[in-house]
FIKENU-192144 format. One record per residue: x, y, z of N, C-alpha, C in turn. Coordinates in nm, 2 decimals, padded with zeros to 4 digits. Example, Ala and Ser with C-alpha at 12.3 -4.5 7.8 and 13.67 -1.06 7.14 Angstrom:
<atoms>
     nc1     nc2     nc3    cac1    cac2    cac3     cc1     cc2     cc3
   01.32  -00.57   00.78   01.23  -00.45   00.78   01.32  -00.33   00.78
   01.28  -00.22   00.71   01.37  -00.11   00.71   01.29   00.00   00.79
</atoms>
This chain:
<atoms>
     nc1     nc2     nc3    cac1    cac2    cac3     cc1     cc2     cc3
   08.07   14.81   15.46   08.16   14.75   15.55   08.11   14.61   15.60
   08.20   14.53   15.65   08.17   14.40   15.70   08.09   14.42   15.83
   08.01   14.32   15.86   07.93   14.32   15.98   07.97   14.21   16.08
   08.00   14.24   16.20   08.05   14.14   16.30   07.96   14.15   16.43
   07.92   14.04   16.48   07.85   14.03   16.60   07.93   13.96   16.71
   07.95   14.02   16.83   08.02   13.97   16.94   07.91   13.92   17.04
   07.91   13.80   17.08   07.82   13.74   17.18   07.91   13.67   17.29
   07.86   13.67   17.41   07.93   13.59   17.51   07.92   13.65   17.65
   08.00   13.60   17.74   08.00   13.63   17.88   08.08   13.76   17.91
   08.12   13.77   18.04   08.19   13.89   18.08   08.33   13.90   18.02
   08.39   13.80   17.97   08.51   13.81   17.90   08.49   13.89   17.77
   08.38   13.86   17.71   08.35   13.94   17.59   08.32   14.09   17.63
   08.25   14.11   17.74   08.22   14.25   17.78   08.35   14.32   17.80
   08.46   14.25   17.84   08.59   14.32   17.87   08.66   14.37   17.74
   08.64   14.29   17.63   08.72   14.33   17.51   08.63   14.40   17.40
   08.50   14.40   17.42   08.42   14.44   17.31   08.44   14.59   17.27
   08.46   14.68   17.37   08.48   14.82   17.34   08.61   14.84   17.26
   08.71   14.77   17.30   08.84   14.78   17.23   08.82   14.73   17.08
   08.76   14.61   17.07   08.74   14.55   16.93   08.66   14.65   16.84
   08.56   14.71   16.90   08.47   14.80   16.82   08.55   14.92   16.78
   08.63   14.97   16.87   08.71   15.09   16.84   08.82   15.06   16.73
   08.89   14.95   16.74   08.99   14.92   16.65   08.93   14.89   16.51
   08.82   14.83   16.50   08.76   14.79   16.37   08.67   14.89   16.31
   08.64   15.00   16.38   08.53   15.09   16.34   08.54   15.14   16.19
   08.66   15.15   16.14   08.67   15.20   16.00   08.66   15.09   15.90
   08.66   14.96   15.94   08.66   14.85   15.85   08.54   14.76   15.87
   08.48   14.77   15.98   08.36   14.68   16.01   08.27   14.74   16.11
   08.14   14.71   16.10   08.05   14.75   16.20   08.03   14.64   16.30
   08.06   14.67   16.43   08.06   14.56   16.53   07.94   14.58   16.62
   07.86   14.47   16.62   07.74   14.47   16.70   07.75   14.39   16.83
   07.69   14.43   16.93   07.68   14.35   17.06   07.54   14.37   17.12
   07.51   14.28   17.21   07.38   14.30   17.29   07.40   14.40   17.40
   07.49   14.49   17.39   07.51   14.59   17.50   07.58   14.53   17.62
   07.53   14.57   17.74   07.59   14.52   17.86   07.53   14.39   17.91
   07.46   14.32   17.82   07.41   14.19   17.86   07.52   14.08   17.87
   07.53   14.02   17.98   07.63   13.91   18.00   07.56   13.78   17.95
   07.62   13.72   17.85   07.57   13.60   17.79   07.55   13.48   17.88
   07.64   13.48   17.99   07.62   13.38   18.09   07.63   13.24   18.04
   07.55   13.15   18.10   07.55   13.01   18.06   07.50   12.98   17.92
   07.55   12.87   17.87   07.50   12.84   17.73   07.35   12.84   17.72
   07.28   12.78   17.82   07.14   12.78   17.81   07.08   12.92   17.80
   07.14   13.01   17.87   07.09   13.15   17.87   07.10   13.21   17.73
   07.21   13.18   17.67   07.23   13.23   17.53   07.13   13.17   17.43
   07.11   13.04   17.45   07.01   12.97   17.37   06.87   13.03   17.38
   06.84   13.07   17.50   06.71   13.13   17.53   06.69   13.27   17.47
   06.80   13.35   17.47   06.79   13.49   17.44   06.85   13.53   17.31
   06.92   13.45   17.24   07.00   13.51   17.12   06.90   13.56   17.02
   06.79   13.50   16.99   06.70   13.56   16.89   06.64   13.69   16.94
   06.62   13.70   17.07   06.56   13.83   17.13   06.67   13.94   17.12
   06.79   13.90   17.14   06.90   14.01   17.13   06.90   14.06   16.98
   06.89   13.97   16.89   06.88   14.01   16.75   06.77   14.11   16.72
   06.65   14.08   16.77   06.54   14.16   16.75   06.55   14.30   16.82
   06.59   14.29   16.95   06.60   14.42   17.02   06.72   14.50   16.97
   06.82   14.44   16.93   06.94   14.52   16.87   06.92   14.56   16.73
   06.81   14.51   16.67   06.79   14.53   16.52   06.91   14.49   16.44
   06.97   14.38   16.48   07.09   14.33   16.41   07.05   14.28   16.27
   07.13   14.32   16.17   07.10   14.28   16.03   07.11   14.13   16.01
   07.03   14.08   15.91   07.03   13.94   15.88   07.16   13.89   15.82
   07.23   13.99   15.74   07.34   13.95   15.66   07.47   13.97   15.74
   07.48   13.93   15.86   07.60   13.93   15.95   07.71   13.85   15.88
   07.83   13.90   15.88   07.94   13.83   15.81   08.01   13.73   15.91
   08.03   13.77   16.04   08.09   13.69   16.14   08.02   13.70   16.27
   07.99   13.59   16.33   07.94   13.59   16.47   08.05   13.52   16.56
   08.11   13.60   16.64   08.22   13.55   16.73   08.15   13.53   16.87
   08.14   13.41   16.92   08.07   13.39   17.04   08.14   13.29   17.14
   08.09   13.30   17.26   08.15   13.20   17.36   08.05   13.18   17.47
   08.06   13.06   17.54   07.98   13.03   17.66   08.06   12.91   17.72
   08.07   12.92   17.85   08.14   12.81   17.92   08.18   12.84   18.06
   08.23   12.96   18.09   08.28   12.99   18.22   08.17   12.98   18.33
   08.05   13.01   18.29   07.93   13.00   18.38   07.90   12.85   18.39
   07.91   12.78   18.28   07.87   12.64   18.28   07.96   12.55   18.37
   08.09   12.59   18.38   08.18   12.51   18.46   08.18   12.55   18.61
   08.11   12.66   18.64   08.11   12.70   18.78   08.05   12.60   18.88
   08.13   12.58   18.99   08.08   12.48   19.09   08.04   12.57   19.21
   07.93   12.54   19.27   07.88   12.61   19.39   07.86   12.51   19.50
   07.92   12.55   19.62   07.91   12.47   19.74   07.97   12.33   19.72
   08.07   12.32   19.64   08.14   12.19   19.62   08.06   12.09   19.53
   07.96   12.14   19.46   07.88   12.06   19.37   07.95   12.04   19.24
   07.88   11.96   19.15   07.93   11.94   19.01   07.92   12.08   18.93
   07.98   12.09   18.82   07.96   12.21   18.73   07.81   12.23   18.71
   07.77   12.36   18.70   07.63   12.39   18.69   07.57   12.32   18.57
   07.64   12.31   18.46   07.59   12.24   18.34   07.65   12.11   18.32
   07.58   12.00   18.32   07.63   11.87   18.29   07.70   11.87   18.15
   07.81   11.80   18.14   07.88   11.80   18.01   07.80   11.77   17.89
   07.72   11.66   17.90   07.64   11.62   17.78   07.53   11.73   17.75
   07.48   11.80   17.85   07.39   11.91   17.82   07.46   12.03   17.76
   07.58   12.05   17.80   07.66   12.16   17.74   07.68   12.14   17.60
   07.71   12.01   17.56   07.74   11.98   17.42   07.61   12.00   17.34
   07.50   11.95   17.39   07.37   11.97   17.31   07.33   12.11   17.30
   07.35   12.19   17.41   07.31   12.33   17.40   07.40   12.41   17.31
   07.53   12.38   17.30   07.62   12.45   17.20   07.57   12.42   17.06
   07.54   12.29   17.04   07.49   12.25   16.91   07.36   12.33   16.87
   07.27   12.35   16.96   07.15   12.42   16.93   07.17   12.57   16.92
   07.26   12.62   16.99   07.30   12.77   16.97   07.35   12.79   16.83
   07.44   12.70   16.79   07.50   12.71   16.66   07.39   12.70   16.55
   07.30   12.61   16.57   07.19   12.60   16.47   07.10   12.72   16.47
   07.08   12.78   16.59   07.00   12.90   16.60   07.06   13.01   16.53
   07.20   13.03   16.55   07.27   13.13   16.49   07.27   13.12   16.34
   07.27   12.99   16.29   07.27   12.96   16.15   07.13   13.00   16.09
   07.03   12.99   16.17   06.89   13.02   16.13   06.88   13.17   16.11
   06.92   13.25   16.21   06.90   13.39   16.22   07.00   13.47   16.15
   07.12   13.42   16.13   07.23   13.48   16.05   07.28   13.38   15.95
   07.21   13.35   15.84   07.24   13.24   15.76   07.37   13.25   15.68
   07.43   13.37   15.66   07.55   13.38   15.58   07.67   13.40   15.67
   07.65   13.40   15.80   07.76   13.44   15.89   07.86   13.32   15.91
   07.99   13.35   15.91   08.09   13.25   15.96   08.08   13.26   16.11
   08.07   13.14   16.17   08.07   13.13   16.32   08.21   13.10   16.37
   08.25   13.18   16.48   08.38   13.15   16.54   08.35   13.14   16.69
   08.38   13.03   16.75   08.36   13.01   16.89   08.49   13.03   16.97
   08.49   13.12   17.07   08.60   13.15   17.15   08.61   13.06   17.27
   08.72   12.98   17.28   08.73   12.89   17.39   08.75   12.96   17.52
   08.69   12.91   17.62   08.69   12.98   17.75   08.83   13.00   17.81
   08.85   13.11   17.87   08.99   13.15   17.92   09.03   13.08   18.05
   09.16   13.07   18.07   09.21   13.02   18.19   09.18   13.10   18.31
   09.16   13.05   18.43   09.13   13.12   18.55   09.24   13.11   18.66
   09.25   13.20   18.75   09.34   13.20   18.86   09.26   13.12   18.97
   09.25   12.99   18.96   09.16   12.92   19.05   09.20   12.93   19.20
   09.33   12.95   19.23   09.36   12.96   19.37   09.31   13.09   19.43
   09.26   13.19   19.36   09.21   13.31   19.41   09.06   13.30   19.45
   08.99   13.20   19.40   08.85   13.18   19.44   08.83   13.15   19.59
   08.73   13.21   19.64   08.70   13.19   19.79   08.55   13.16   19.81
   08.52   13.10   19.92   08.38   13.08   19.95   08.32   12.97   19.88
   08.19   12.99   19.84   08.11   12.88   19.78   08.13   12.86   19.63
   08.20   12.95   19.57   08.21   12.95   19.42   08.36   12.91   19.38
   08.36   12.83   19.28   08.49   12.78   19.23   08.49   12.74   19.09
   08.59   12.78   19.02   08.61   12.73   18.88   08.75   12.66   18.88
   08.76   12.55   18.80   08.88   12.47   18.79   08.92   12.47   18.64
   09.05   12.49   18.62   09.10   12.49   18.48   09.08   12.35   18.42
   09.09   12.24   18.50   09.06   12.11   18.44   08.92   12.10   18.38
   08.82   12.16   18.45   08.69   12.16   18.39   08.68   12.25   18.27
   08.75   12.36   18.27   08.75   12.45   18.15   08.81   12.38   18.03
   08.92   12.31   18.05   08.98   12.23   17.94   08.88   12.13   17.89
   08.82   12.06   17.98   08.72   11.95   17.94   08.61   12.01   17.86
   08.55   12.12   17.90   08.44   12.18   17.84   08.49   12.24   17.70
   08.61   12.30   17.70   08.66   12.35   17.57   08.67   12.23   17.47
   08.72   12.12   17.52   08.73   12.00   17.43   08.59   11.96   17.38
   08.49   11.96   17.47   08.35   11.93   17.43   08.31   12.03   17.32
   08.34   12.16   17.33   08.30   12.26   17.24   08.36   12.23   17.10
   08.49   12.19   17.10   08.56   12.16   16.97   08.50   12.04   16.91
   08.48   11.94   16.98   08.42   11.81   16.93   08.28   11.83   16.88
   08.20   11.92   16.94   08.06   11.94   16.91   08.05   12.03   16.79
   08.12   12.14   16.79   08.10   12.24   16.69   08.18   12.23   16.56
   08.29   12.16   16.57   08.37   12.14   16.45   08.30   12.08   16.33
   08.22   11.97   16.36   08.14   11.91   16.25   08.04   12.00   16.19
   08.00   12.11   16.26   07.90   12.21   16.21   07.97   12.32   16.14
   08.10   12.31   16.12   08.17   12.41   16.04   08.21   12.54   16.12
   08.19   12.53   16.25   08.23   12.64   16.34   08.39   12.64   16.35
   08.45   12.76   16.35   08.59   12.77   16.37   08.61   12.83   16.51
   08.74   12.83   16.55   08.77   12.86   16.69   08.88   12.97   16.71
   08.86   13.04   16.82   08.95   13.14   16.86   09.00   13.09   17.00
   09.12   13.04   17.01   09.17   12.97   17.12   09.23   13.07   17.23
   09.13   13.12   17.30   09.17   13.21   17.41   09.22   13.14   17.53
   09.20   13.01   17.54   09.25   12.94   17.66   09.40   12.93   17.65
   09.45   12.87   17.54   09.60   12.86   17.53   09.66   13.00   17.54
   09.60   13.10   17.49   09.66   13.23   17.50   09.68   13.28   17.64
   09.58   13.24   17.73   09.58   13.30   17.86   09.64   13.21   17.97
   09.68   13.08   17.93   09.74   12.99   18.03   09.86   13.05   18.09
   09.94   13.12   18.02   10.07   13.17   18.07   10.07   13.33   18.06
   09.95   13.38   18.07   09.94   13.53   18.07   10.01   13.59   18.19
   10.08   13.70   18.17   10.14   13.77   18.29   10.04   13.81   18.39
   10.07   13.81   18.51   09.98   13.85   18.62   09.92   13.99   18.59
   09.99   14.08   18.53   09.94   14.21   18.50   09.82   14.21   18.41
   09.80   14.11   18.34   09.68   14.10   18.25   09.55   14.08   18.33
   09.56   14.03   18.45   09.44   13.99   18.52   09.39   14.11   18.61
   09.26   14.13   18.61   09.20   14.23   18.70   09.14   14.16   18.82
   09.11   14.03   18.81   09.07   13.94   18.93   09.10   13.80   18.89
   09.03   13.70   18.95   09.06   13.56   18.92   09.01   13.52   18.79
   08.92   13.59   18.73   08.86   13.55   18.60   08.88   13.64   18.48
   08.89   13.77   18.51   08.88   13.87   18.40   09.01   13.94   18.36
   09.01   14.00   18.25   09.13   14.07   18.19   09.10   14.21   18.16
   09.03   14.28   18.26   09.00   14.42   18.24   09.11   14.51   18.29
   09.22   14.49   18.23   09.34   14.58   18.24   09.39   14.61   18.10
   09.47   14.72   18.10   09.53   14.75   17.96   09.60   14.63   17.91
   09.68   14.57   17.99   09.76   14.45   17.95   09.67   14.34   17.90
   09.56   14.31   17.98   09.47   14.21   17.95   09.39   14.23   17.82
   09.35   14.35   17.80   09.28   14.39   17.68   09.37   14.38   17.56
   09.50   14.42   17.58   09.59   14.41   17.47   09.61   14.27   17.43
   09.61   14.18   17.53   09.64   14.04   17.50   09.51   13.97   17.44
   09.40   13.97   17.52   09.28   13.90   17.48   09.21   13.97   17.36
   09.19   14.10   17.38   09.12   14.17   17.27   09.21   14.17   17.15
   09.34   14.17   17.16   09.43   14.17   17.05   09.41   14.05   16.96
   09.40   13.93   17.03   09.38   13.81   16.96   09.24   13.80   16.89
   09.14   13.86   16.96   09.01   13.86   16.90   09.01   13.94   16.77
   09.08   14.06   16.77   09.09   14.14   16.65   09.17   14.07   16.55
   09.28   14.00   16.58   09.35   13.92   16.49   09.26   13.82   16.42
   09.19   13.75   16.50   09.09   13.64   16.45   08.99   13.71   16.35
   08.93   13.81   16.39   08.83   13.88   16.31   08.89   13.93   16.18
   09.00   13.99   16.19   09.07   14.05   16.07   09.09   13.94   15.96
   09.13   13.82   16.01   09.16   13.71   15.92   09.03   13.66   15.85
   08.92   13.67   15.93   08.79   13.63   15.87   08.72   13.73   15.78
   08.76   13.86   15.79   08.69   13.96   15.70   08.79   14.01   15.60
   08.91   13.95   15.60   09.01   13.99   15.50   09.07   14.13   15.52
   09.10   14.17   15.64   09.16   14.30   15.67   09.30   14.28   15.71
   09.39   14.36   15.66   09.53   14.35   15.70   09.55   14.41   15.84
   09.58   14.32   15.94   09.59   14.36   16.08   09.69   14.47   16.10
   09.80   14.47   16.02   09.90   14.57   16.04   09.85   14.71   16.01
   09.75   14.72   15.92   09.70   14.85   15.88   09.62   14.92   16.00
   09.60   14.85   16.11   09.52   14.90   16.22   09.62   14.95   16.33
   09.75   14.93   16.31   09.85   14.95   16.42   09.84   15.09   16.47
   09.83   15.19   16.38   09.84   15.33   16.43   09.71   15.36   16.51
   09.60   15.31   16.47   09.48   15.34   16.55   09.49   15.27   16.69
   09.54   15.15   16.69   09.56   15.08   16.81   09.65   15.16   16.91
   09.76   15.21   16.86   09.85   15.28   16.94   09.79   15.40   17.00
   09.70   15.47   16.93   09.64   15.59   16.98   09.54   15.55   17.09
   09.47   15.44   17.07   09.37   15.40   17.17   09.44   15.37   17.31
   09.55   15.31   17.31   09.62   15.28   17.43   09.67   15.41   17.50
   09.67   15.52   17.43   09.70   15.65   17.50   09.59   15.70   17.58
   09.47   15.64   17.56   09.35   15.69   17.63   09.28   15.56   17.69
   09.33   15.51   17.80   09.28   15.39   17.86   09.13   15.38   17.88
   09.07   15.49   17.92   08.92   15.48   17.95   08.84   15.46   17.82
   08.90   15.47   17.70   08.83   15.45   17.58   08.82   15.30   17.55
   08.90   15.22   17.61   08.89   15.08   17.58   08.87   14.98   17.70
   08.88   15.03   17.82   08.86   14.95   17.94   08.71   14.91   17.94
   08.68   14.78   17.95   08.55   14.73   17.95   08.49   14.73   18.09
   08.39   14.64   18.11   08.32   14.64   18.24   08.40   14.56   18.34
</atoms>
């Protein structure tokens, strides 16, 4: 079977169980467990350790990863936690690190999702204008490296309110069906699996919500 690695922040934590369940008969899906990938710099620091601790195989077929929502976070009215130029350089280095430890894997970067910015309160804030800017940085930085993209931003801009579990996450049945569904579509395209062939399994999963609801 094909081998897929999912890396990323809490958005990934939300859909990974669903993705693993849907694809279990056609691919082995690896993750670093309940570790939130957080900021890009955190992923750069730990990705090789996650490989070692998870005993991930060297011959991974696809690495689907994301970083950005932590990088755009503004605290106490300050600038985003990660300066744009540093974000670009860190993404480049992560991609190179992934190429080193998973040399045959196709890399797919998931663009950061839209947020309900008017729901943020207190000292913490994310703005969709920042997310768009950082997504553009990701595309401009990673495209020349042969990385492909899963555009979760465009998908979620007009997502129905029922998809949201809070201002940032999609940990609802509707949200997982939307975001997780596109991730499955993307992965199926990259491993040569007919998405329609998984429809029966997907329908059965949605009959048991606790089987797919993430963190």
